[in-house]
NULUM-821772 format. One line per 3 residues: number of its first residue (from 1); for each residue x, y, z of N, C-alpha, C, O, CB. Coordinates in nm, 3 decimals, m for minus. Glycine has a CB too. Layout:
// NULUM-821772
NUM	X Y Z X Y Z X Y Z X Y Z X Y Z | ...
***
This chain:
// NULUM-821772
1	10.629 m6.561 11.656 10.759 m6.594 11.709 10.856 m6.479 11.682 10.858 m6.424 11.572 10.811 m6.725 11.648 | 10.934 m6.445 11.783 11.031 m6.335 11.771 11.170 m6.390 11.746 11.206 m6.498 11.793 11.030 m6.246 11.897 | 11.246 m6.311 11.669 11.384 m6.345 11.644 11.467 m6.306 11.765 11.450 m6.196 11.818 11.436 m6.275 11.517
4	11.554 m6.392 11.810 11.638 m6.365 11.925 11.730 m6.245 11.894 11.789 m6.236 11.787 11.721 m6.490 11.962 | 11.740 m6.153 11.992 11.824 m6.036 11.975 11.973 m6.074 11.977 12.015 m6.165 12.049 11.792 m5.933 12.084 | 12.049 m6.003 11.898 12.193 m6.027 11.896 12.260 m5.966 12.017 12.207 m5.873 12.077 12.255 m5.971 11.767
7	12.375 m6.015 12.053 12.452 m5.961 12.164 12.551 m5.861 12.107 12.639 m5.895 12.027 12.524 m6.074 12.244 | 12.534 m5.736 12.152 12.624 m5.630 12.105 12.614 m5.511 12.199 12.515 m5.498 12.272 12.589 m5.587 11.957 | 12.713 m5.425 12.199 12.707 m5.304 12.276 12.604 m5.211 12.216 12.588 m5.205 12.094 12.845 m5.236 12.282
10	12.531 m5.136 12.301 12.431 m5.044 12.252 12.491 m4.907 12.219 12.422 m4.819 12.167 12.321 m5.029 12.354 | 12.618 m4.890 12.249 12.690 m4.769 12.211 12.834 m4.805 12.177 12.884 m4.911 12.213 12.685 m4.662 12.324 | 12.897 m4.715 12.107 13.036 m4.744 12.063 13.138 m4.659 12.139 13.253 m4.701 12.152 13.051 m4.718 11.912
13	13.099 m4.541 12.189 13.191 m4.452 12.257 13.159 m4.446 12.405 13.044 m4.420 12.442 13.185 m4.311 12.196 | 13.256 m4.470 12.492 13.233 m4.471 12.635 13.200 m4.333 12.690 13.145 m4.322 12.799 13.353 m4.528 12.706 | 13.234 m4.226 12.617 13.212 m4.089 12.663 13.065 m4.055 12.674 13.031 m3.954 12.736 13.279 m3.992 12.569
16	12.977 m4.135 12.617 12.834 m4.106 12.627 12.786 m4.108 12.772 12.680 m4.053 12.802 12.754 m4.207 12.545 | 12.861 m4.169 12.860 12.822 m4.174 13.003 12.811 m4.033 13.059 12.737 m4.010 13.154 12.926 m4.256 13.087 | 12.884 m3.937 13.002 12.879 m3.799 13.052 12.744 m3.735 13.028 12.708 m3.642 13.100 12.987 m3.715 12.987
19	12.669 m3.779 12.932 12.535 m3.728 12.912 12.445 m3.768 13.030 12.350 m3.695 13.061 12.476 m3.780 12.780 | 12.472 m3.876 13.093 12.393 m3.920 13.209 12.441 m3.855 13.340 12.361 m3.818 13.425 12.398 m4.072 13.222 | 12.571 m3.843 13.353 12.627 m3.791 13.477 12.604 m3.642 13.492 12.572 m3.595 13.601 12.775 m3.820 13.482
22	12.619 m3.566 13.384 12.612 m3.419 13.393 12.472 m3.365 13.370 12.458 m3.253 13.320 12.706 m3.357 13.292 | 12.370 m3.439 13.404 12.234 m3.394 13.387 12.206 m3.276 13.479 12.231 m3.284 13.599 12.135 m3.508 13.413 | 12.155 m3.167 13.425 12.122 m3.048 13.503 11.980 m3.056 13.558 11.939 m2.970 13.636 12.139 m2.923 13.418
25	11.905 m3.155 13.518 11.766 m3.167 13.559 11.757 m3.205 13.707 11.823 m3.297 13.754 11.694 m3.271 13.473 | 11.673 m3.132 13.781 11.655 m3.158 13.921 11.531 m3.245 13.939 11.418 m3.200 13.920 11.644 m3.026 14.001 | 11.553 m3.371 13.976 11.443 m3.465 13.991 11.430 m3.497 14.140 11.524 m3.545 14.202 11.465 m3.595 13.906
28	11.314 m3.470 14.194 11.293 m3.495 14.338 11.220 m3.626 14.363 11.207 m3.668 14.477 11.214 m3.381 14.401 | 11.172 m3.690 14.257 11.106 m3.818 14.272 10.957 m3.809 14.293 10.891 m3.913 14.294 11.165 m3.892 14.384 | 10.900 m3.692 14.309 10.757 m3.678 14.327 10.690 m3.651 14.192 10.705 m3.543 14.136 10.727 m3.566 14.428
31	10.616 m3.749 14.143 10.553 m3.734 14.012 10.401 m3.732 14.018 10.334 m3.715 13.916 10.599 m3.845 13.921 | 10.347 m3.749 14.138 10.201 m3.758 14.152 10.129 m3.635 14.095 10.031 m3.648 14.022 10.163 m3.775 14.300 | 10.178 m3.516 14.130 10.115 m3.392 14.083 10.119 m3.382 13.930 10.017 m3.355 13.867 10.185 m3.268 14.147
34	10.234 m3.404 13.871 10.246 m3.397 13.724 10.164 m3.505 13.657 10.104 m3.482 13.552 10.392 m3.410 13.683 | 10.160 m3.623 13.716 10.081 m3.734 13.661 9.932 m3.697 13.659 9.863 m3.720 13.559 10.104 m3.862 13.743 | 9.883 m3.641 13.770 9.742 m3.601 13.776 9.711 m3.491 13.677 9.605 m3.493 13.614 9.706 m3.555 13.917
37	9.800 m3.395 13.663 9.780 m3.286 13.566 9.773 m3.339 13.425 9.691 m3.293 13.346 9.892 m3.182 13.576 | 9.857 m3.436 13.393 9.856 m3.497 13.261 9.728 m3.570 13.236 9.671 m3.559 13.127 9.973 m3.591 13.244 | 9.679 m3.645 13.333 9.551 m3.714 13.319 9.437 m3.615 13.297 9.349 m3.640 13.215 9.523 m3.800 13.444
40	9.438 m3.503 13.369 9.335 m3.400 13.352 9.339 m3.343 13.211 9.234 m3.320 13.150 9.354 m3.289 13.454 | 9.459 m3.319 13.158 9.471 m3.266 13.020 9.418 m3.366 12.919 9.348 m3.328 12.824 9.618 m3.233 12.988 | 9.450 m3.495 12.939 9.401 m3.597 12.846 9.249 m3.606 12.851 9.184 m3.618 12.747 9.464 m3.733 12.879
43	9.193 m3.601 12.971 9.047 m3.607 12.985 8.981 m3.486 12.919 8.881 m3.499 12.848 9.007 m3.614 13.135 | 9.039 m3.368 12.942 8.985 m3.247 12.880 8.990 m3.255 12.728 8.896 m3.214 12.660 9.061 m3.123 12.929 | 9.099 m3.308 12.674 9.114 m3.325 12.530 9.012 m3.421 12.476 8.952 m3.394 12.371 9.253 m3.374 12.495
46	8.989 m3.532 12.544 8.891 m3.630 12.499 8.749 m3.571 12.500 8.672 m3.592 12.406 8.896 m3.754 12.588 | 8.715 m3.497 12.605 8.582 m3.433 12.615 8.565 m3.331 12.504 8.460 m3.326 12.439 8.563 m3.365 12.753 | 8.668 m3.249 12.482 8.664 m3.146 12.377 8.648 m3.210 12.240 8.568 m3.162 12.160 8.791 m3.061 12.381
49	8.723 m3.317 12.213 8.711 m3.385 12.083 8.569 m3.439 12.062 8.512 m3.427 11.954 8.814 m3.500 12.074 | 8.514 m3.497 12.167 8.379 m3.550 12.159 8.278 m3.440 12.130 8.188 m3.457 12.048 8.342 m3.623 12.287 | 8.294 m3.327 12.199 8.201 m3.214 12.180 8.211 m3.159 12.038 8.110 m3.128 11.975 8.229 m3.103 12.282
52	8.333 m3.146 11.988 8.352 m3.092 11.853 8.298 m3.187 11.747 8.238 m3.143 11.649 8.501 m3.065 11.826 | 8.317 m3.317 11.767 8.269 m3.412 11.668 8.116 m3.413 11.661 8.060 m3.446 11.557 8.321 m3.551 11.698 | 8.049 m3.377 11.767 7.903 m3.371 11.766 7.854 m3.249 11.686 7.740 m3.247 11.638 7.848 m3.364 11.910
55	7.940 m3.149 11.671 7.902 m3.029 11.594 7.913 m3.054 11.445 7.847 m2.984 11.368 7.989 m2.909 11.634 | 7.992 m3.148 11.403 8.011 m3.174 11.261 7.894 m3.242 11.199 7.896 m3.271 11.079 8.132 m3.257 11.240
***
């Protein structure tokens, strides 16, 4: 059983909104390429770990 969360503001200063508005990051919405590259890196890491552990 979980304890019910309290009702409160998640920030105290309204100026934090400028961190969201003034973002310099250019996001085009296409993540398929980066997602596939990340999956390939994870797979390579898993294969490498398995190969190294067999050497021990």
